VEXDREN-2710 file (C-alpha; in Angstrom, 1 decimal):
% VEXDREN-2710
k/r/px/py/pz
1/MET/-62.1/146.7/-28.0
2/GLU/-63.6/144.7/-25.3
3/TYR/-66.3/146.1/-23.1
4/PHE/-67.6/144.7/-19.9
5/GLU/-70.0/145.6/-17.1
6/LEU/-71.0/144.2/-13.8
7/VAL/-74.7/143.3/-13.6
8/GLU/-76.3/142.9/-10.2
9/THR/-79.3/140.6/-10.0
10/GLU/-81.4/139.3/-7.2
11/LYS/-80.1/135.8/-7.6
12/GLU/-76.5/134.9/-6.6
13/LYS/-76.2/132.6/-9.5
14/ASP/-76.7/135.4/-12.0
15/LYS/-73.8/137.5/-10.6
16/VAL/-70.7/137.7/-12.8
17/ILE/-67.7/137.6/-10.4
18/TYR/-64.2/138.6/-11.6
19/SER/-60.9/138.0/-10.1
20/VAL/-58.7/141.1/-9.3
21/THR/-56.3/140.1/-12.1
22/GLU/-59.1/139.9/-14.6
23/ILE/-60.3/143.3/-13.7
24/SER/-56.8/144.7/-13.9
25/ASN/-56.2/143.1/-17.3
26/LYS/-59.4/144.5/-18.7
27/ILE/-58.6/148.1/-17.4
28/LYS/-55.1/147.7/-18.9
29/SER/-56.6/146.6/-22.3
30/MET/-59.0/149.6/-22.3
31/LEU/-56.3/152.2/-21.5
32/GLU/-53.8/150.9/-24.1
33/TYR/-56.6/150.7/-26.7
34/LEU/-58.0/154.2/-26.0
35/TYR/-54.6/156.0/-25.4
36/PRO/-51.9/154.4/-27.6
37/GLN/-50.1/157.7/-27.7
38/VAL/-50.6/160.8/-25.5
39/TRP/-48.7/164.0/-24.7
40/VAL/-48.8/165.4/-21.2
41/ARG/-47.5/168.7/-19.8
42/GLY/-46.7/169.1/-16.1
43/GLU/-44.1/169.3/-13.4
44/ILE/-41.7/166.5/-12.5
45/SER/-41.7/165.2/-8.9
46/GLY/-40.2/162.2/-7.1
47/PHE/-37.8/161.4/-10.0
48/LYS/-35.7/158.3/-9.1
49/ILE/-33.5/155.9/-11.1
50/TYR/-33.4/152.4/-9.8
51/ALA/-30.6/149.8/-10.0
52/SER/-32.5/148.1/-12.8
53/GLY/-32.0/151.3/-14.9
54/HIS/-35.7/152.1/-15.0
55/ALA/-36.7/155.6/-13.9
56/TYR/-40.0/156.3/-12.1
57/PHE/-41.5/159.7/-11.3
58/THR/-44.8/161.7/-11.1
59/ILE/-45.9/164.4/-13.5
60/LYS/-48.5/166.8/-12.2
61/ASP/-50.3/170.1/-12.3
62/GLU/-52.2/172.1/-9.7
63/ASN/-55.0/169.5/-9.3
64/SER/-53.8/166.0/-10.4
65/CYS/-50.9/163.8/-10.8
66/LEU/-50.0/160.9/-13.1
67/GLN/-47.4/158.1/-12.5
68/ALA/-44.8/157.7/-15.2
69/VAL/-42.0/155.3/-16.0
70/ILE/-39.0/155.4/-18.4
71/PHE/-37.8/151.8/-19.0
72/SER/-34.1/151.3/-19.3
73/GLY/-34.4/150.1/-23.0
74/GLN/-36.0/153.4/-23.9
75/ARG/-33.5/155.8/-22.4
76/ALA/-31.2/156.0/-25.4
77/ALA/-34.2/156.9/-27.7
78/LEU/-35.1/159.9/-25.6
79/GLY/-32.2/162.0/-26.7
80/ILE/-31.5/163.4/-23.2
81/ASP/-29.4/162.3/-20.2
82/ILE/-32.1/161.3/-17.7
83/ASP/-29.4/161.7/-14.9
84/GLU/-29.9/165.4/-15.4
85/ILE/-33.7/165.2/-14.8
86/SER/-34.6/166.6/-11.4
87/ASP/-37.7/167.4/-9.4
88/GLY/-39.4/170.7/-10.1
89/ILE/-38.7/171.0/-13.8
90/LYS/-41.6/171.3/-16.2
91/ALA/-41.7/168.9/-19.1
92/VAL/-43.8/167.6/-21.9
93/ILE/-43.7/163.8/-22.1
94/GLY/-45.1/161.4/-24.6
95/GLY/-46.0/157.8/-24.4
96/ARG/-48.8/155.3/-24.0
97/LEU/-51.1/154.8/-21.1
98/SER/-51.1/151.5/-19.4
99/ALA/-52.1/149.9/-16.0
100/TYR/-49.8/148.2/-13.5
101/GLY/-51.9/145.6/-11.9
102/VAL/-49.5/144.8/-9.1
103/ARG/-50.0/148.2/-7.6
104/GLY/-53.5/148.7/-9.0
105/CYS/-52.5/152.0/-10.7
106/TYR/-52.3/153.4/-14.2
107/GLN/-49.2/155.1/-15.6
108/ILE/-47.7/156.5/-18.8
109/ILE/-44.9/154.5/-20.3
110/VAL/-42.6/157.3/-21.6
111/SER/-41.2/157.2/-25.1
112/SER/-40.5/161.0/-25.4
113/PHE/-39.3/163.6/-22.9
114/LYS/-38.8/167.3/-23.5
115/GLU/-38.2/170.0/-20.9
116/ASP/-40.9/172.7/-21.2
117/ASP/-39.7/175.9/-19.6
118/GLY/-37.0/174.9/-17.2
119/LEU/-37.6/175.2/-13.5
120/GLY/-41.2/175.2/-12.4
121/GLU/-42.4/178.3/-10.7
122/ARG/-42.3/176.8/-7.2
123/ALA/-38.8/175.6/-7.7
124/LYS/-37.8/179.1/-8.8
125/MET/-39.4/180.6/-5.8
126/LEU/-37.7/178.1/-3.5
127/GLU/-34.3/179.1/-4.9
128/LYS/-35.0/182.7/-4.4
129/LEU/-36.1/182.0/-0.8
130/LYS/-32.9/180.1/-0.1
131/ALA/-30.8/182.9/-1.5
132/ARG/-32.6/185.5/0.7
133/LEU/-32.4/183.4/3.9
134/LEU/-28.8/182.7/3.2
135/ALA/-28.1/186.4/2.8
136/GLU/-29.8/187.1/6.2
137/GLY/-27.5/184.6/7.9
138/LEU/-30.1/182.0/8.8
139/PHE/-27.8/179.2/7.5
140/ASP/-24.6/180.7/9.1
141/PRO/-22.6/178.0/11.0
142/SER/-21.8/180.6/13.7
143/HIS/-25.5/180.5/14.8
144/LYS/-25.5/176.7/15.1
145/LYS/-26.1/175.4/18.7
146/PRO/-24.0/172.4/19.7
147/LEU/-25.6/169.1/20.6
148/PRO/-25.8/168.8/24.4
149/GLU/-23.4/166.4/26.1
150/PHE/-26.1/164.7/28.1
151/VAL/-29.6/164.6/26.7
152/LYS/-32.2/163.9/29.3
153/LYS/-35.3/165.1/27.4
154/ILE/-36.1/164.9/23.7
155/GLY/-38.9/166.7/21.9
156/ILE/-40.3/165.4/18.6
157/VAL/-42.3/167.5/16.1
158/THR/-43.8/165.2/13.4
159/SER/-46.9/163.5/12.3
160/LYS/-48.4/161.1/14.8
161/ASP/-49.6/158.8/12.0
162/GLY/-46.5/158.3/10.0
163/ALA/-43.7/155.8/10.4
164/VAL/-41.3/158.6/11.4
165/LEU/-42.4/158.6/15.1
166/HIS/-42.3/154.8/15.2
167/ASP/-38.7/154.8/13.8
168/ILE/-37.5/157.4/16.3
169/LEU/-39.0/155.7/19.3
170/LYS/-37.7/152.3/18.0
171/VAL/-34.1/153.7/17.9
172/LEU/-34.4/155.2/21.4
173/ALA/-35.8/151.9/22.7
174/SER/-33.2/149.7/21.1
175/ALA/-30.4/152.0/22.5
176/HIS/-32.0/151.5/26.0
177/ASP/-32.0/155.3/26.3
178/ASN/-33.6/156.6/29.4
179/SER/-34.4/160.1/28.1
180/SER/-37.9/161.3/28.5
181/VAL/-39.7/162.1/25.2
182/LEU/-42.3/164.8/24.5
183/ILE/-44.2/164.4/21.3
184/TYR/-45.9/167.4/19.6
185/PRO/-48.0/166.0/16.7
186/VAL/-48.4/168.2/13.6
187/ARG/-49.4/167.9/10.0
188/VAL/-46.2/167.6/7.8
189/GLN/-47.7/168.3/4.4
190/GLY/-50.5/170.4/3.0
191/GLU/-51.6/173.9/3.4
192/PHE/-51.6/174.1/7.2
193/ALA/-48.4/172.1/7.8
194/PRO/-45.9/175.0/7.8
195/LYS/-47.9/177.0/10.4
196/GLU/-48.4/174.0/12.7
197/ILE/-44.7/173.1/12.6
198/ALA/-43.6/176.6/13.3
199/GLU/-46.1/177.0/16.2
200/ALA/-44.9/173.6/17.6
201/ILE/-41.3/174.8/17.7
202/GLU/-42.3/178.1/19.3
203/TYR/-44.5/176.5/21.9
204/LEU/-41.9/174.0/23.0
205/ASN/-39.3/176.7/23.3
206/ALA/-41.7/178.9/25.4
207/ASN/-43.2/176.1/27.6
208/HIS/-40.6/173.3/27.7
209/ALA/-37.2/174.9/28.1
210/ASP/-36.0/171.7/29.8
211/ILE/-36.0/169.9/26.4
212/ASP/-32.3/169.3/25.4
213/VAL/-32.8/168.5/21.7
214/LEU/-35.7/168.8/19.3
215/LEU/-36.2/166.5/16.3
216/VAL/-38.2/168.1/13.5
217/GLY/-39.0/166.1/10.4
218/ARG/-41.0/163.7/8.3
219/GLY/-40.5/160.7/6.0
220/GLY/-39.3/161.1/2.5
221/GLY/-41.6/162.3/-0.2
222/SER/-41.9/164.2/-3.4
223/PHE/-41.0/167.9/-4.0
224/GLU/-44.5/168.9/-3.0
225/ASP/-44.6/166.6/0.0
226/LEU/-41.6/168.4/1.4
227/MET/-42.8/171.9/0.8
228/ALA/-43.7/172.5/4.4
229/PHE/-40.0/172.1/5.3
230/ASN/-39.0/174.5/2.5
231/SER/-41.2/177.2/3.9
232/GLU/-39.9/180.5/5.3
233/ILE/-42.0/180.3/8.5
234/VAL/-40.5/177.0/9.5
235/ALA/-37.0/178.2/8.7
236/ARG/-37.4/181.2/10.9
237/ALA/-38.9/179.3/13.7
238/ILE/-35.9/176.9/13.6
239/PHE/-33.4/179.8/13.5
240/LYS/-35.0/181.5/16.5
241/SER/-35.2/178.3/18.6
242/LYS/-33.1/178.3/21.8
243/ILE/-33.4/174.5/21.8
244/CYS/-30.9/172.6/19.7
245/ILE/-32.8/171.3/16.6
246/ILE/-32.0/168.3/14.5
247/SER/-33.8/168.4/11.1
248/CYS/-34.7/165.0/9.6
249/THR/-36.7/165.2/6.4
250/GLY/-36.9/162.0/4.5
251/HIS/-34.2/160.1/2.8
252/GLN/-30.6/160.8/1.9
253/THR/-31.5/162.3/-1.4
254/ASP/-34.0/164.8/0.1
255/HIS/-32.7/168.2/1.3
256/THR/-34.8/171.1/2.5
257/ILE/-34.4/174.6/3.8
258/ALA/-35.2/173.3/7.3
259/ASP/-32.0/171.1/7.0
260/ASP/-30.0/174.3/6.2
261/ALA/-31.5/176.3/9.1
262/ALA/-31.3/173.6/11.7
263/ASP/-28.3/173.2/14.1
264/LEU/-27.8/169.7/12.8
265/SER/-29.4/167.7/10.0
266/GLU/-29.6/163.9/9.5
267/PRO/-30.8/162.1/6.3
268/THR/-33.4/160.1/8.1
269/PRO/-35.5/160.3/11.3
270/SER/-33.7/157.1/12.6
271/ALA/-30.4/158.7/12.1
272/ALA/-31.6/161.9/13.9
273/ALA/-32.7/159.8/16.9
274/ALA/-29.3/158.1/17.0
275/CYS/-27.5/161.5/16.7
276/ALA/-29.6/163.0/19.5
277/ILE/-28.2/160.5/22.0
278/SER/-24.8/159.9/20.4
279/LYS/-22.9/162.1/22.8
280/LYS/-24.7/160.7/25.8
281/ASN/-24.0/157.2/24.5
282/GLN/-20.3/158.1/24.0
283/LEU/-20.2/159.4/27.6
284/ILE/-22.1/156.3/28.9
285/ASN/-19.7/154.0/26.9
286/ARG/-16.7/155.8/28.4
287/LEU/-18.2/155.4/31.9
288/LEU/-19.0/151.8/31.2
289/LYS/-15.5/151.2/30.0
290/ALA/-14.1/153.0/33.1
291/GLU/-16.4/150.9/35.2
292/ASN/-15.2/147.7/33.6
293/GLU/-11.6/148.7/34.1
294/LEU/-12.3/149.5/37.7
295/ILE/-14.1/146.2/38.2
296/LYS/-11.1/144.4/36.6
297/CYS/-8.7/146.3/38.9
298/VAL/-10.8/145.6/42.0
299/GLN/-11.2/142.0/41.0
300/SER/-7.4/141.7/40.4
301/ILE/-6.7/143.1/43.9
302/TYR/-9.3/140.9/45.4
303/ASP/-7.9/137.8/43.6
304/ARG/-4.4/138.6/44.8
305/SER/-5.6/139.3/48.3
306/GLU/-7.6/136.1/48.3
307/GLU/-4.5/134.1/47.2
308/HIS/-2.4/135.8/49.9
309/PHE/-5.1/135.0/52.4
310/GLU/-5.2/131.4/51.3
311/ARG/-1.4/131.2/51.7
312/LEU/-1.6/132.7/55.2
313/LYS/-4.5/130.5/56.1
314/ASN/-2.6/127.4/55.1
315/SER/0.7/128.5/56.5
316/ARG/2.4/126.5/59.3
317/ALA/2.0/129.5/61.7
318/LEU/-1.8/129.1/61.6
319/THR/-2.3/125.4/60.8
320/ARG/0.6/123.9/63.0
321/PRO/1.7/126.7/65.3
322/HIS/3.3/124.1/67.7
323/LEU/5.9/123.3/65.0
324/ILE/7.3/126.8/65.3
325/TYR/8.6/126.3/68.9
326/ALA/9.2/122.6/68.2
327/ASP/11.6/123.6/65.4
328/LYS/13.2/126.2/67.7
329/ILE/13.7/123.6/70.4
330/GLU/15.2/121.2/67.9
331/TYR/17.4/124.0/66.6
332/ILE/18.5/124.8/70.2
333/ALA/19.2/121.1/70.8
334/GLN/21.3/121.0/67.7
335/LEU/23.1/124.1/68.8
336/GLN/23.7/122.5/72.2
337/LYS/25.1/119.4/70.6
338/GLN/27.3/121.5/68.4
339/LEU/28.4/123.5/71.5
340/GLY/29.1/120.2/73.3
341/ARG/31.1/118.8/70.5
342/SER/33.0/122.1/70.1
343/MET/33.7/122.2/73.9
344/ASP/34.9/118.5/73.8
345/ASN/37.1/119.3/70.8
346/ILE/38.5/122.4/72.5
347/LEU/39.2/120.4/75.8
348/HIS/40.7/117.6/73.9
349/PHE/42.9/120.0/72.0
350/LYS/43.9/121.8/75.2
351/LYS/44.6/118.5/77.0
352/SER/46.8/117.4/74.1
353/ARG/48.5/120.7/74.1
354/LEU/49.0/120.6/77.9
355/ALA/50.3/117.1/77.7
356/HIS/52.7/118.1/75.0
357/LEU/53.9/121.1/77.0
358/SER/54.1/119.0/80.1
359/ASP/56.3/116.5/78.3
360/SER/58.4/119.3/77.0
361/LEU/58.7/120.8/80.5
362/ASN/59.6/117.6/82.0
363/LEU/62.5/117.2/79.6
364/VAL/64.1/120.3/81.0
365/SER/62.8/120.0/84.6
366/PRO/65.4/119.6/87.4
367/LEU/63.3/116.9/89.0
368/SER/64.0/114.7/86.0
369/VAL/67.7/115.3/86.5
370/LEU/67.4/114.5/90.2
371/LYS/65.7/111.2/89.4
372/ARG/68.8/110.3/87.6
373/GLY/70.8/110.5/90.8
374/TYR/71.7/114.2/90.9
375/ALA/70.9/116.5/93.9
376/ILE/70.7/120.2/94.6
377/VAL/72.7/121.8/97.4
378/MET/71.2/124.8/99.1
379/ASP/72.1/126.9/102.2
380/GLU/69.7/127.2/105.0
381/LYS/67.9/129.9/103.2
382/GLU/67.4/127.5/100.2
383/ASN/69.8/129.5/98.0
384/VAL/71.4/127.1/95.5
385/ILE/75.0/126.6/96.1
386/ILE/76.8/126.4/92.8
387/ASN/80.5/126.7/94.0
388/ALA/82.5/126.0/97.1
389/LYS/83.0/129.6/97.8
390/GLN/79.4/129.9/98.9
391/VAL/79.8/127.5/101.8
392/ASN/82.1/127.1/104.8
393/ALA/83.0/124.2/107.0
394/GLN/80.7/123.4/109.8
395/GLU/77.8/125.2/108.1
396/ASP/74.4/123.6/107.8
397/ILE/73.2/122.8/104.3
398/LYS/70.2/121.2/102.6
399/ILE/70.5/118.5/99.9
400/LYS/67.5/118.4/97.6
401/MET/66.9/114.9/96.1
402/HIS/64.1/113.9/93.8
403/ASP/62.1/112.3/96.6
404/ALA/63.3/114.2/99.8
405/THR/65.4/116.9/101.2
406/ILE/68.3/116.0/103.6
407/ALA/69.6/118.4/106.2
408/ALA/73.5/118.1/106.6
409/ARG/76.6/119.9/107.9
410/VAL/79.8/120.5/106.0
411/LYS/82.7/118.8/107.7
412/GLU/85.3/119.8/105.3
413/ILE/85.8/121.5/102.0
414/GLU/88.2/119.8/99.5
415/LYS/89.3/121.9/96.6
END
């Protein structure tokens, strides 16, 4: 076994200075030499199996805790299914002590695992509390308050020092949410945490009724770390709250009585923050969509109106109004020409028709006969004499020729 000690002297050159790795290696060597095989009894907490197949957890009693690891290659030799190991059970584990220099901690590398007496006392008490609160109706869905449609004010009950508050505010900021936020800092683990959390919920209900939704939670942790949110006082304060409460305690694998009593529960604080403003965001998104549709409609109407205006602006009526009456004058002139041609055609036709009728009339006209040497004999009253019986001797008669009328007297009638 290698021993070492740090000796301080007055002279810098006499100091023995080690690197962090050297110190870690020496501690590792000492632990593995002194404790090659140990047996430890305690309660399992924070048990988790990683993708590598290794399982990490803490074994503890009332005053202390010890980190432990089950490497994937050792699982088969344990004789139990580690998937059935859960927080809260008591066990006796065997293995060797070692140090993990990367984290600067010591741990037991488990080679043997045996359940001691089933559920630990606190786990049993927790199950009894759950059953009693369930029977009283604290988890009944009929008592759950709905998330408000439009969240204007958000209350937060959590530790002011943890990452939870930062995560919640980051989500609200990234969503550009304009809700006001009221933070009530409390301890989220330890002896005084349950009372502080319950008092915070009661105070906010009594003095800040304008809060629309209340986020109550903490980051993930071990079975003991979450005990404040498994307490009866917190469960009853949540149940009595008139403000809608979203419980958010840790990671997806963590579940507490507070989650069962709350109106809503989310696996992480970030998810709770997103949930708190989800309905408002949905409403805002619908309004934004409607606004975009309205803008598109107005833009479409504007574009069509602008195109119509451009057509009107560039129309002949506005750019060359004189062409309107010029075209009409030209049209009237064309009509006049057409009317003149029509009148000429009509007159020509009528003249031709008249000439034809005149020629036809002349063919049967007595004047034409007279021109051929014939004459018309009439009495003094210009009645045509067509036979000798109509006239007597010594009567005056008229003889109509083509170019003159001759007055005569009948001397004699020869039959």
